[in-house]
C-alpha positions as CSV (number, residue, x, y, z in Angstrom):
1,M,0.0,0.0,0.0
2,I,2.9,2.4,0.8
3,L,4.4,1.7,-2.6
4,A,1.1,2.7,-4.3
5,V,1.7,6.2,-3.1
6,F,4.8,6.7,-5.3
7,P,3.0,6.2,-8.6
8,F,0.5,8.7,-7.4
9,I,3.2,11.3,-6.6
10,A,4.9,10.6,-9.9
11,G,1.6,11.2,-11.7
12,L,1.1,14.5,-9.9
13,F,4.5,15.6,-10.9
14,S,3.7,14.8,-14.5
15,F,0.5,16.8,-14.3
16,I,2.4,19.8,-12.8
17,L,5.1,19.6,-15.5
18,G,2.5,19.5,-18.3
19,L,0.6,22.4,-16.7
20,V,3.7,24.5,-16.4
21,V,4.7,23.9,-20.0
22,L,1.1,24.6,-21.1
23,I,1.0,28.0,-19.3
24,V,4.4,29.5,-19.7
25,G,6.3,27.2,-22.2
26,A,7.3,28.2,-25.7
27,D,6.1,26.1,-28.6
28,T,9.5,24.7,-29.3
29,K,9.4,23.2,-32.8
30,N,5.6,22.9,-32.6
31,S,6.0,20.2,-29.9
32,K,4.4,22.0,-26.9
33,W,0.9,20.6,-27.2
34,S,2.1,17.0,-27.9
35,F,4.3,17.1,-24.9
36,V,1.5,18.4,-22.7
37,L,-0.6,15.5,-23.9
38,F,2.3,13.1,-23.3
39,A,2.9,14.4,-19.7
40,G,-0.9,14.4,-19.0
41,S,-1.2,10.8,-20.3
42,V,1.7,9.7,-18.1
43,G,0.0,11.4,-15.2
44,V,-3.4,9.8,-15.7
45,W,-1.7,6.4,-16.3
46,A,0.4,6.6,-13.0
47,V,-2.4,8.0,-10.9
48,F,-5.0,5.4,-11.9
49,I,-2.5,2.5,-11.5
50,S,-2.0,3.9,-7.9
51,L,-5.8,4.1,-7.4
52,F,-6.3,0.6,-8.7
53,M,-3.7,-0.7,-6.2
54,I,-5.5,1.0,-3.4
55,V,-9.2,0.6,-4.2
56,K,-11.3,-2.1,-2.6
57,N,-14.4,-1.8,-4.8
58,A,-14.5,-4.2,-7.8
59,V,-16.5,-1.8,-10.1
60,A,-14.3,1.1,-9.3
61,G,-11.2,-1.1,-9.9
62,E,-12.5,-2.2,-13.3
63,I,-13.1,1.5,-14.2
64,F,-9.6,2.4,-13.1
65,V,-8.0,-0.5,-15.1
66,G,-9.9,0.7,-18.2
67,I,-8.7,4.3,-17.8
68,Y,-5.0,3.4,-17.3
69,Y,-5.0,1.1,-20.3
70,V,-6.6,3.9,-22.4
71,A,-4.1,6.3,-21.0
72,A,-1.1,4.0,-21.7
73,L,-1.9,3.8,-25.4
74,L,-2.4,7.5,-25.5
75,I,1.1,7.8,-24.0
76,A,2.4,6.0,-27.1
77,Y,0.5,8.2,-29.5
78,A,1.5,11.5,-27.7
79,F,5.1,10.3,-27.5
80,L,5.1,9.6,-31.3
81,V,3.8,13.1,-32.2
82,F,6.1,14.8,-29.7
83,S,9.2,13.0,-30.9
84,L,8.5,13.6,-34.6
85,S,7.7,17.3,-34.2
86,Y,10.7,17.8,-31.9
87,S,12.9,16.0,-34.4
88,G,11.8,18.5,-37.1
89,V,9.2,16.3,-38.9
90,K,6.2,18.4,-39.9
91,L,3.0,16.4,-39.4
92,S,-0.2,17.3,-41.2
93,H,-3.5,17.3,-39.4
94,A,-4.7,14.4,-41.5
95,T,-1.6,12.3,-40.5
96,S,-2.1,13.2,-36.8
97,I,-5.7,12.1,-36.9
98,L,-4.9,8.9,-38.8
99,A,-2.3,8.0,-36.2
100,L,-4.9,8.6,-33.5
101,L,-7.5,6.3,-35.1
102,P,-6.1,3.0,-33.6
103,W,-6.2,4.5,-30.2
104,A,-9.8,5.5,-30.6
105,I,-10.8,2.1,-31.9
106,L,-9.0,0.2,-29.1
107,S,-10.3,2.6,-26.5
108,G,-13.8,1.7,-27.7
109,F,-13.0,-2.0,-27.1
110,I,-11.5,-1.3,-23.7
111,V,-14.5,0.6,-22.4
112,V,-16.9,-2.1,-23.5
113,P,-17.2,-4.6,-20.6
114,G,-15.9,-8.1,-21.4
115,M,-14.4,-7.2,-24.8
116,F,-10.8,-6.1,-24.1
117,I,-10.9,-6.6,-20.3
118,S,-12.3,-10.1,-19.5
119,S,-12.3,-9.7,-15.7
120,V,-10.7,-7.9,-12.8
121,E,-9.8,-9.6,-9.5
122,I,-9.7,-6.8,-7.0
123,T,-8.4,-8.9,-4.1
124,N,-5.2,-10.1,-5.5
125,K,-5.0,-7.2,-8.0
126,T,-5.0,-9.2,-11.3
127,V,-6.6,-8.5,-14.7
128,Q,-7.6,-11.0,-17.3
129,L,-7.3,-9.6,-20.9
130,E,-8.4,-11.0,-24.3
131,S,-5.1,-12.1,-25.8
132,S,-5.9,-11.2,-29.4
133,Y,-6.8,-7.6,-28.6
134,Y,-3.9,-7.2,-26.2
135,I,-1.4,-8.4,-28.8
136,I,-2.8,-5.7,-31.2
137,Y,-2.7,-3.2,-28.4
138,S,0.9,-4.1,-27.5
139,A,2.0,-4.1,-31.2
140,I,0.6,-0.5,-31.7
141,F,2.2,0.7,-28.5
142,V,5.7,-0.8,-29.5
143,L,5.4,0.5,-33.1
144,Y,4.6,4.1,-32.0
145,V,7.2,4.2,-29.3
146,S,9.9,2.7,-31.6
147,I,9.2,5.2,-34.4
148,G,9.4,8.1,-32.0
149,L,12.6,6.9,-30.3
150,G,14.1,6.1,-33.7
151,Y,13.5,9.6,-35.0
152,M,14.8,11.2,-31.8
153,A,17.9,9.0,-31.8
154,I,18.7,9.8,-35.5
155,K,18.3,13.5,-34.9
156,A,20.3,13.4,-31.6
157,F,23.3,11.4,-32.8
158,R,23.6,13.1,-36.2
159,N,23.7,16.6,-34.8
160,R,27.1,17.3,-33.2
161,Y,25.5,19.9,-31.0
162,G,22.5,17.7,-30.0
163,A,23.7,16.9,-26.4
164,H,20.4,17.9,-24.9
165,L,18.5,15.8,-27.4
166,R,20.7,12.8,-26.7
167,T,20.2,13.1,-23.0
168,L,16.5,13.4,-23.4
169,T,16.3,10.4,-25.8
170,V,18.3,8.1,-23.6
171,A,16.2,9.1,-20.5
172,L,12.9,8.6,-22.3
173,F,14.1,5.3,-23.7
174,I,14.9,4.0,-20.2
175,C,11.6,5.3,-18.8
176,I,9.5,3.7,-21.6
177,L,11.5,0.5,-21.5
178,G,11.0,0.1,-17.8
179,G,7.3,1.0,-17.9
180,S,6.8,-1.4,-20.9
181,Y,8.4,-4.2,-19.1
182,F,6.4,-4.0,-15.9
183,N,3.1,-2.8,-17.4
184,L,3.0,-4.3,-20.9
185,L,5.2,-7.4,-21.2
186,M,4.6,-9.0,-17.7
187,P,0.8,-8.5,-17.9
188,L,0.9,-10.2,-21.3
189,F,1.9,-13.4,-19.3
190,G,-0.7,-12.7,-16.6
191,N,1.7,-11.3,-14.0
192,Y,0.2,-8.1,-12.4
193,S,2.1,-8.3,-9.1
194,L,4.8,-5.8,-10.2
195,I,2.8,-3.3,-12.2
196,I,3.2,-0.8,-9.4
197,F,6.9,-0.5,-10.4
198,G,6.1,0.6,-14.0
199,P,4.9,4.1,-13.0
200,L,7.9,4.6,-10.8
201,F,9.9,5.1,-14.1
202,S,7.8,8.2,-14.6
203,F,9.9,9.6,-11.8
204,F,12.9,9.1,-14.0
205,M,11.0,10.6,-17.0
206,V,10.0,13.7,-14.9
207,F,13.6,14.1,-13.7
208,S,15.0,13.8,-17.3
209,V,12.6,16.4,-18.7
210,F,13.2,18.7,-15.8
211,Y,17.0,18.3,-16.5
212,S,16.4,19.2,-20.1
213,I,14.4,22.2,-19.0
214,A,16.9,23.4,-16.5
215,K,20.1,22.6,-18.4
216,H,19.2,23.1,-22.0
217,G,16.2,25.4,-22.0
218,L,13.6,22.9,-23.3
219,F,10.3,24.7,-23.8
220,D,12.0,27.9,-22.7
221,I,10.8,27.7,-19.1
222,R,14.2,27.3,-17.5
223,L,14.0,30.7,-15.8
224,A,10.7,29.9,-14.2
225,F,11.9,26.4,-13.2
226,V,15.1,27.6,-11.7
227,R,13.4,30.4,-9.8
228,T,10.8,27.9,-8.5
229,V,13.6,25.6,-7.3
230,T,15.3,28.5,-5.6
231,Y,12.2,29.5,-3.7
232,V,11.5,25.8,-2.8
233,L,15.0,25.3,-1.5
234,S,15.0,28.6,0.4
235,L,11.7,27.9,2.1
236,S,12.6,24.2,2.8
237,T,15.9,25.3,4.3
238,L,14.3,27.9,6.5
239,A,11.5,25.5,7.5
240,A,14.1,22.8,8.5
241,V,16.0,25.4,10.5
242,Y,12.8,26.5,12.3
243,V,11.9,22.9,13.1
244,V,15.4,22.0,14.4
245,V,15.8,25.2,16.4
246,A,12.3,25.0,17.9
247,Y,12.8,21.4,18.8
248,I,16.1,22.2,20.6
249,I,14.7,25.2,22.4
250,F,11.4,23.7,23.5
251,N,12.5,20.1,24.3
252,Q,16.2,20.2,25.1
253,I,16.9,23.6,26.6
254,L,13.7,25.1,28.2
255,G,11.6,21.9,28.6
256,Q,7.9,22.8,29.3
257,T,7.2,26.5,29.0
258,S,4.1,28.6,29.2
259,T,2.0,29.5,26.2
260,I,3.2,33.2,26.4
261,S,6.8,32.1,26.3
262,Q,6.1,29.8,23.4
263,I,4.4,32.6,21.5
264,L,7.4,35.0,22.2
265,I,9.9,32.4,21.1
266,N,7.9,31.6,17.9
267,V,7.7,35.3,17.1
268,G,11.4,35.7,17.6
269,L,12.2,32.7,15.4
270,T,9.8,33.9,12.7
271,L,11.3,37.4,12.7
272,T,14.8,35.9,12.6
273,L,13.9,33.6,9.7
274,A,12.3,36.5,7.9
275,F,15.5,38.5,8.0
276,L,17.5,35.4,6.9
277,F,15.2,34.7,3.9
278,Q,16.9,37.2,1.6
279,P,20.5,36.0,2.3
280,V,19.4,32.4,2.0
281,K,17.6,33.1,-1.3
282,I,20.7,34.9,-2.7
283,F,22.8,31.9,-1.8
284,F,20.5,29.5,-3.6
285,D,20.3,32.0,-6.6
286,H,24.0,31.8,-6.9
287,L,23.9,28.0,-6.5
288,T,21.2,27.4,-9.1
289,N,22.8,29.8,-11.5
290,S,26.1,28.1,-11.3
291,L,24.4,24.7,-11.9
292,F,21.9,25.6,-14.5
293,Y,23.4,28.7,-16.2
294,K,27.0,27.6,-16.4
295,D,27.0,27.9,-20.2
296,G,24.8,31.1,-20.1
297,Y,25.7,34.7,-20.7
298,S,25.4,38.0,-18.9
299,A,23.3,40.4,-20.9
300,D,25.1,43.4,-19.4
301,D,28.5,42.0,-20.3
302,F,27.2,41.2,-23.8
303,Y,25.9,44.8,-24.3
304,A,29.3,46.2,-23.1
305,A,31.3,44.0,-25.4
306,L,29.0,44.7,-28.4
307,N,29.4,48.4,-28.0
308,K,33.1,48.0,-28.3
309,V,32.7,45.9,-31.4
310,L,30.3,48.5,-33.0
311,T,32.9,51.3,-32.6
312,S,35.9,49.2,-33.6
313,T,35.7,49.8,-37.3
314,T,33.8,51.6,-40.1
315,D,34.5,49.0,-42.7
316,L,31.1,47.4,-43.3
317,R,32.2,43.9,-44.1
318,S,34.6,43.8,-41.2
319,L,31.9,45.2,-38.9
320,L,29.3,42.6,-40.0
321,K,31.8,39.8,-39.6
322,R,32.8,40.9,-36.0
323,I,29.2,41.2,-35.0
324,S,28.3,37.8,-36.4
325,H,31.2,36.1,-34.6
326,M,30.1,37.7,-31.3
327,L,26.4,36.7,-31.8
328,S,27.5,33.2,-32.7
329,D,29.6,32.9,-29.5
330,T,27.1,34.5,-27.2
331,F,23.9,32.7,-28.4
332,K,25.8,29.4,-29.3
333,S,24.7,29.4,-32.9
334,E,26.2,27.0,-35.5
335,Q,26.4,30.0,-37.9
336,A,25.6,33.7,-37.9
337,F,25.6,36.3,-40.7
338,I,24.1,39.7,-41.4
339,F,22.5,40.5,-44.8
340,V,22.3,44.3,-45.7
341,F,20.5,45.8,-48.7
342,T,22.4,48.6,-50.6
343,E,21.2,51.6,-52.6
344,D,21.9,50.0,-56.0
345,R,19.4,47.2,-55.5
346,G,22.3,45.0,-54.3
347,F,23.4,43.6,-51.0
348,I,26.4,43.0,-48.7
349,S,26.5,39.8,-46.6
350,S,29.2,38.8,-44.1
351,G,29.4,36.5,-41.1
352,T,31.1,33.5,-39.5
353,D,33.3,31.2,-41.5
354,D,31.4,29.0,-43.9
355,H,28.0,30.7,-43.2
356,S,25.2,30.1,-45.6
357,K,25.0,32.5,-48.6
358,L,21.5,33.9,-48.8
359,P,20.6,34.7,-52.4
360,Y,19.0,38.1,-53.1
361,H,15.7,36.6,-54.4
362,D,15.4,34.5,-51.1
363,A,16.0,37.7,-49.1
364,Q,13.1,39.4,-51.0
365,E,10.8,36.6,-49.8
366,I,10.9,38.1,-46.3
367,R,11.0,41.7,-47.3
368,N,7.8,42.4,-45.3
369,L,9.2,40.9,-42.1
370,T,8.7,43.0,-39.0
371,E,9.4,40.6,-36.1
372,I,11.8,37.9,-35.2
373,I,10.8,34.6,-36.8
374,L,11.7,30.9,-36.3
375,P,11.1,28.1,-38.7
376,D,8.1,27.0,-36.7
377,S,6.6,30.5,-36.4
378,P,2.9,30.4,-37.5
379,I,3.2,33.8,-39.4
380,I,5.6,32.6,-42.1
381,S,4.7,30.9,-45.3
382,K,5.8,27.4,-46.4
383,T,8.2,29.0,-48.9
384,V,10.0,31.0,-46.2
385,R,10.0,27.9,-43.9
386,R,11.6,25.8,-46.7
387,M,14.1,28.6,-47.4
388,M,15.2,28.8,-43.7
389,I,15.5,25.0,-43.5
390,S,17.5,24.8,-46.7
391,H,20.0,27.5,-45.5
392,K,20.1,26.0,-41.9
393,I,18.7,29.3,-40.5
394,A,16.9,28.9,-37.1
395,L,16.3,32.6,-36.4
396,I,15.9,35.8,-38.6
397,M,15.7,39.2,-37.0
398,P,14.8,42.2,-39.3
399,L,16.8,45.4,-39.0
400,I,14.4,48.3,-39.5
401,R,15.1,52.0,-39.5
402,E,12.2,54.5,-39.7
403,H,9.8,51.8,-41.1
404,E,12.4,50.9,-43.8
405,L,14.0,47.4,-43.8
406,I,17.8,47.6,-44.3
407,G,18.7,44.0,-43.7
408,Y,18.5,40.9,-41.5
409,V,20.4,39.1,-38.7
410,C,20.4,35.4,-39.4
411,L,21.4,32.8,-36.8
412,G,21.8,29.1,-37.5
413,D,20.7,26.2,-35.3
414,H,21.4,26.4,-31.6
415,R,24.2,24.2,-30.6
416,T,22.5,22.8,-27.5
417,S,18.9,23.7,-27.5
418,T,16.7,26.4,-29.1
419,Y,16.6,30.2,-28.9
420,S,14.8,31.2,-25.7
421,R,12.5,34.2,-25.2
422,R,15.4,35.8,-23.2
423,D,17.6,35.4,-26.3
424,R,15.0,37.0,-28.5
425,R,14.5,39.8,-26.0
426,V,18.2,40.5,-26.0
427,L,18.3,40.5,-29.8
428,R,15.4,43.0,-29.9
429,T,17.3,45.3,-27.4
430,I,20.4,45.5,-29.6
431,A,18.5,45.8,-33.0
432,D,18.5,49.6,-33.0
433,E,22.2,49.8,-32.1
434,L,23.0,47.4,-34.9
435,V,21.0,49.5,-37.3
436,I,22.8,52.7,-36.4
437,A,26.2,51.1,-36.6
438,I,25.4,49.5,-40.0
439,Q,23.9,52.8,-41.3
440,N,27.1,54.6,-40.3
441,A,29.3,52.0,-41.9
442,L,27.1,52.1,-45.1
443,S,27.5,55.9,-45.2
444,V,31.3,55.6,-44.9
445,Q,31.2,52.8,-47.6
446,E,29.2,55.0,-49.9
447,V,31.6,57.9,-49.5
448,K,34.5,55.5,-50.2
449,D,32.8,54.2,-53.3
450,L,32.0,57.7,-54.4
451,N,35.6,58.8,-53.9
452,A,36.8,55.8,-55.8
453,H,34.4,56.5,-58.6
454,L,35.4,60.2,-58.6
455,E,39.1,59.2,-58.7
456,Q,38.4,57.0,-61.7
457,R,36.6,59.8,-63.5
458,I,39.2,62.3,-62.6
459,D,42.0,60.0,-63.8
460,A,40.1,59.5,-67.0
461,A,39.4,63.2,-67.4
462,T,43.0,64.0,-66.7
463,K,44.2,61.5,-69.2
464,E,41.8,63.0,-71.8
465,L,42.9,66.5,-71.0
466,R,46.5,65.5,-71.3
467,T,45.8,64.0,-74.7
468,S,43.8,67.1,-75.8
469,N,46.5,69.4,-74.5
470,A,49.2,67.5,-76.4
471,Q,47.1,67.8,-79.5
472,L,46.6,71.5,-78.9
473,Q,50.3,72.0,-78.3
474,K,51.0,70.3,-81.6
475,L,48.4,72.5,-83.3
476,D,49.9,75.6,-81.6
477,E,53.4,74.6,-82.7
478,A,52.1,74.1,-86.3
479,K,50.4,77.5,-86.2
480,D,53.5,79.3,-84.9
481,E,55.6,77.6,-87.5
482,F,53.1,78.7,-90.2
483,I,53.0,82.3,-88.9
484,S,56.8,82.4,-88.8
485,M,57.1,81.0,-92.3
486,A,54.3,83.2,-93.7
487,S,55.7,86.3,-92.1
488,H,59.1,85.7,-93.5
489,Q,57.7,85.0,-96.9
490,L,55.5,88.1,-96.9
491,R,58.1,90.5,-95.6
492,T,60.3,90.4,-98.7
493,P,57.6,91.4,-101.3
494,L,56.2,94.0,-98.9
495,T,59.6,95.6,-98.6
496,S,59.9,95.7,-102.3
497,I,56.4,97.3,-102.6
498,K,57.3,100.0,-100.1
499,G,60.5,100.7,-102.0
500,Y,58.8,101.1,-105.3
501,I,56.1,103.3,-103.9
502,S,58.7,105.5,-102.2
503,M,60.6,105.9,-105.5
504,I,57.4,106.9,-107.4
505,M,56.5,109.4,-104.6
506,D,60.0,110.9,-104.9
507,G,59.6,111.4,-108.6
508,D,62.2,108.9,-109.7
509,V,60.0,107.7,-112.5
510,G,58.4,111.0,-113.4
511,K,56.3,113.8,-112.0
512,I,53.0,112.8,-110.3
513,S,49.9,114.8,-109.6
514,K,48.5,115.7,-106.2
515,D,45.8,113.1,-106.3
516,Q,48.3,110.4,-107.4
517,K,50.6,111.4,-104.5
518,H,47.6,111.1,-102.0
519,L,46.8,107.6,-103.2
520,L,50.4,106.6,-103.1
521,E,50.7,107.9,-99.5
522,E,47.7,105.7,-98.5
523,A,49.3,102.7,-100.2
524,F,52.6,103.4,-98.5
525,M,51.0,103.7,-95.0
526,S,49.0,100.5,-95.6
527,S,52.1,98.7,-96.6
528,E,53.8,100.0,-93.5
529,R,51.0,98.7,-91.3
530,M,51.3,95.4,-93.0
531,V,55.0,95.3,-92.3
532,R,54.3,96.2,-88.6
533,L,51.7,93.5,-88.5
534,I,54.1,90.9,-89.9
535,S,56.7,92.1,-87.4
536,D,54.2,91.6,-84.6
537,F,53.4,88.0,-85.7
538,L,57.1,87.3,-86.0
539,N,57.6,88.5,-82.4
540,V,54.7,86.4,-81.2
541,S,56.2,83.4,-82.9
542,R,59.6,84.2,-81.2
543,L,57.9,84.4,-77.8
544,Q,56.3,81.0,-78.3
545,T,59.6,79.4,-79.4
546,G,61.7,81.2,-76.8
547,K,63.6,83.2,-79.4
548,F,62.3,86.6,-78.3
549,I,65.4,88.7,-77.6
550,V,65.5,92.2,-76.2
551,D,68.6,94.1,-77.6
552,K,69.0,97.2,-75.4
553,H,71.1,100.2,-76.1
554,P,70.9,103.9,-75.2
555,V,67.8,105.6,-76.7
556,N,66.4,109.1,-76.6
557,L,62.8,108.1,-75.8
558,A,61.5,111.7,-76.3
559,K,62.9,111.9,-79.8
560,L,61.6,108.4,-80.6
561,V,58.1,109.3,-79.5
562,A,58.2,112.5,-81.6
563,Q,59.3,110.6,-84.7
564,Q,56.4,108.1,-84.3
565,V,53.8,110.9,-83.7
566,D,55.1,112.7,-86.8
567,A,55.0,109.5,-88.9
568,L,51.4,108.9,-88.0
569,A,50.2,112.6,-88.3
570,S,49.1,112.2,-91.9
571,S,47.2,109.0,-91.0
572,A,45.5,110.9,-88.1
573,A,44.7,113.8,-90.4
574,A,43.1,111.4,-92.8
575,H,40.7,110.4,-90.0
576,N,40.1,114.1,-89.0
577,L,42.2,113.6,-85.9
578,K,45.1,115.4,-84.4
579,F,48.0,114.4,-82.2
580,I,48.9,116.7,-79.3
581,Y,52.4,116.0,-78.1
582,K,54.9,118.3,-76.3
583,K,58.4,116.9,-76.4
584,P,59.9,117.1,-72.9
585,K,63.5,118.2,-72.3
586,N,64.3,116.4,-69.1
587,I,64.1,112.8,-70.3
588,P,67.5,111.2,-70.2
589,E,68.6,108.4,-72.6
590,I,67.5,105.0,-71.5
591,E,68.7,101.5,-72.2
592,L,66.0,100.2,-74.5
593,D,65.4,97.9,-77.5
594,E,64.5,100.7,-79.8
595,N,62.7,98.7,-82.5
596,K,60.4,96.9,-80.0
597,I,59.6,100.0,-78.0
598,Q,58.9,101.8,-81.3
599,Q,56.4,99.0,-82.2
600,V,54.7,99.5,-78.8
601,I,54.4,103.3,-79.2
602,M,53.1,102.9,-82.8
603,N,50.6,100.3,-81.7
604,F,49.1,102.5,-79.0
605,C,49.0,105.5,-81.3
606,D,47.6,103.5,-84.2
607,N,44.8,102.1,-82.0
608,A,43.9,105.6,-80.9
609,I,43.5,106.7,-84.5
610,Y,41.2,103.8,-85.3
611,Y,39.0,103.9,-82.2
612,S,38.7,107.7,-81.6
613,K,35.8,109.8,-82.6
614,E,36.3,112.1,-85.6
615,H,37.3,115.7,-85.0
616,S,38.9,114.9,-81.7
617,K,42.4,115.1,-80.3
618,I,44.8,112.3,-79.2
619,N,47.0,113.4,-76.3
620,V,50.4,111.8,-76.2
621,G,52.4,112.4,-73.1
622,L,55.9,111.6,-71.8
623,A,57.1,112.5,-68.3
624,L,59.8,111.7,-65.8
625,I,58.2,110.6,-62.5
626,G,60.8,109.9,-59.9
627,N,63.1,107.2,-61.2
628,Q,60.6,106.1,-63.9
629,V,59.5,107.5,-67.2
630,E,55.8,107.3,-68.1
631,F,54.5,107.3,-71.7
632,T,50.7,107.6,-72.3
633,V,48.3,107.9,-75.3
634,K,44.9,109.2,-74.3
635,D,41.9,109.2,-76.7
636,T,38.2,110.0,-76.6
637,G,37.2,106.8,-78.4
638,I,34.9,103.9,-77.8
639,G,36.6,102.7,-74.6
640,V,36.7,99.1,-73.3
641,P,33.8,97.3,-71.5
642,V,34.5,96.8,-67.8
643,T,33.7,93.0,-68.0
644,E,36.4,92.5,-70.7
645,Q,39.2,94.7,-69.4
646,G,40.8,91.8,-67.5
647,Q,41.4,89.8,-70.8
648,L,42.5,92.8,-72.9
649,F,46.3,92.0,-72.9
650,T,45.9,88.3,-73.7
651,K,46.8,86.8,-77.0
652,F,44.3,87.2,-79.8
653,F,41.7,88.8,-77.5
654,R,39.7,91.8,-78.8
655,A,36.9,93.6,-77.0
656,T,33.4,93.2,-78.4
657,N,33.0,96.8,-79.5
658,A,36.5,96.8,-81.0
659,R,35.6,93.9,-83.3
660,K,32.6,95.8,-84.5
661,Q,34.6,99.0,-85.0
662,R,37.5,97.3,-86.8
663,P,36.8,93.8,-88.0
664,D,40.3,93.3,-89.5
665,G,42.2,93.5,-86.2
666,T,44.3,90.6,-85.0
667,G,44.5,90.9,-81.2
668,V,48.2,90.5,-81.0
669,G,49.3,94.2,-80.7
670,L,48.4,94.7,-77.0
671,F,49.6,91.2,-76.1
672,L,52.9,91.9,-77.7
673,A,53.1,95.4,-76.1
674,K,52.8,93.9,-72.6
675,K,55.4,91.3,-73.3
676,V,57.9,94.0,-74.6
677,V,57.2,96.2,-71.5
678,D,57.6,93.3,-69.1
679,A,60.9,92.4,-70.8
680,H,62.1,95.9,-70.0
681,D,61.0,95.5,-66.3
682,G,58.3,98.0,-66.9
683,K,54.6,98.2,-66.2
684,I,51.6,98.7,-68.5
685,V,49.4,101.8,-67.9
686,F,45.8,101.3,-68.7
687,E,42.5,103.1,-67.9
688,S,39.3,103.0,-69.8
689,E,35.6,103.9,-69.6
690,E,33.2,102.6,-72.3
691,H,31.9,105.3,-74.7
692,K,34.3,107.9,-73.2
693,G,37.8,106.8,-74.1
694,S,40.9,105.0,-73.0
695,T,44.5,105.7,-71.9
696,F,47.2,103.2,-72.9
697,G,50.9,103.5,-72.0
698,F,53.8,102.2,-70.0
699,M,56.2,103.0,-67.2
700,L,59.9,102.1,-67.6
701,P,62.6,102.3,-65.0
702,V,65.3,105.0,-65.8
703,K,68.7,103.5,-66.1
704,K,70.9,106.2,-67.5
705,A,73.2,105.2,-70.3
């Protein structure tokens, strides 16, 4: 009779375990409900065997026998469904119902009096069964249990990280083997004397499942279980202390005491134990944590270490790899990698060594993901579930910034168990930090890519510019060569033309009329301008080729200016203009290249003639200012626009209004004038106001000859 209590206690423990898993347990691999059914069936089976061993009423005994035989076959069915689902086998509803059909049929036979159970002897606790039905019953039981254990064993011993599954498989095998021997095999031969020992193996089953819960997080109720154990141990310890101390005080020290004394002592003991509860609880907290969380992790330590990793580099691939290794080590994942979308409809993926390569089209399948998912999550489609299984991904966490998905954190199978709610809570906590770090690294990567792209474009543009510049230099050299050659070739015939015109004007070939002389003078001046123009082109060519030489010697600059003004007086008169020049007497001789300075003076004066208004005066000045001499030509002509004055002395440039006034200009006169003045260490003088006139000239240092 005393032994009959143990199956009852074992059954109660099975009920409690099933209830706890039902209320707070996670649906690990869709096996929660099948385990609850398994634990409940074991509980019913053990309790009613205990009741059968205790009961004296024959009718009640027959009912109890029927119930525990129905429950025993339900144990086999529940174990089959639990083991298959926990091993990763997806059972359809039709398959589950079909597997339940033999139980339903045999249960009908069991409850019908005299059909499965022939008779029950309540005195000596024996049961007579119809052998044919019992053989079928036993065969179904053995078949279901064998299939379940076989799948669990295959899953456990194939997986190098399946330690928890191996432990659970071995424990359940021993439990079912012992129960089957005492409650299935021996009754087959009519021996019911030892059936009470069968349910005792449920103690072993309860212990093994509790071990899996506490050690490996089965059904994700380890925290609740460990805390319950802590409180039970704390309260049991304090109760034991109370009993021992009270016994010693009341029986060994004080003997018989009054009621008031007993009350005071009890109050004192109670208060003392109340103060001791917290230290005792802390002690058992540390003890249970060291036993059950030896392979666990501290969330605070993980956060601190992760912050260091997130700030360790801005290289995106390196950052993703470091984060993945840390996640794999912390959460004991077989693999870990992070998948990040990029702006160009591409992606970057990096993780632990030999991690799965998630194709872009597979990543698009979960683009609408907003929560952490597992392969057994009810919210995912069959396509996504197959994708996760094929890539050996056990958890996917989306990385979202401002309602925009930027990527995923993917973890492989857990090495010892499954990912707990605590694991998922920790992952959600770090999601925002990961997003910020990845966004920063992406920005840096985009800047690097942009810089690399710009460098490539700059290199290509530079190469193209160098090629174009080389071609332009060749063209410029060809142009300079042509100008030099053409100038030399034109100079000889023009000199001859000037000579012949001069001879005709001097009367060497006969007397000429006044009109003829006027025409000849115009032709002579035009030929002189042509000679000067050719001389300018030759000087420009010499500047380009480095052959521009300044040949200085003492020159009377005042006399030179007077000669040029006199030479151009007739040309000015032809345009109804007049030069005003007063030759100064205090200008010393200066070291100059006479021909080149003469060209500059003539260029300034000639421009004044062409761009001045008719019936106006052109003021030519020469003055000694300190240790410099200043030459100026001031007209009242068209002037130079302010926006174009900065380019006036560059090669071939002509102001807009000058091109309209004199289309045949070349734009080399002022350029050459500046080069000549610069070669004499001088400075160009220039002032202009559009529509009112201009002043051109130069200042040269006085170095007396």
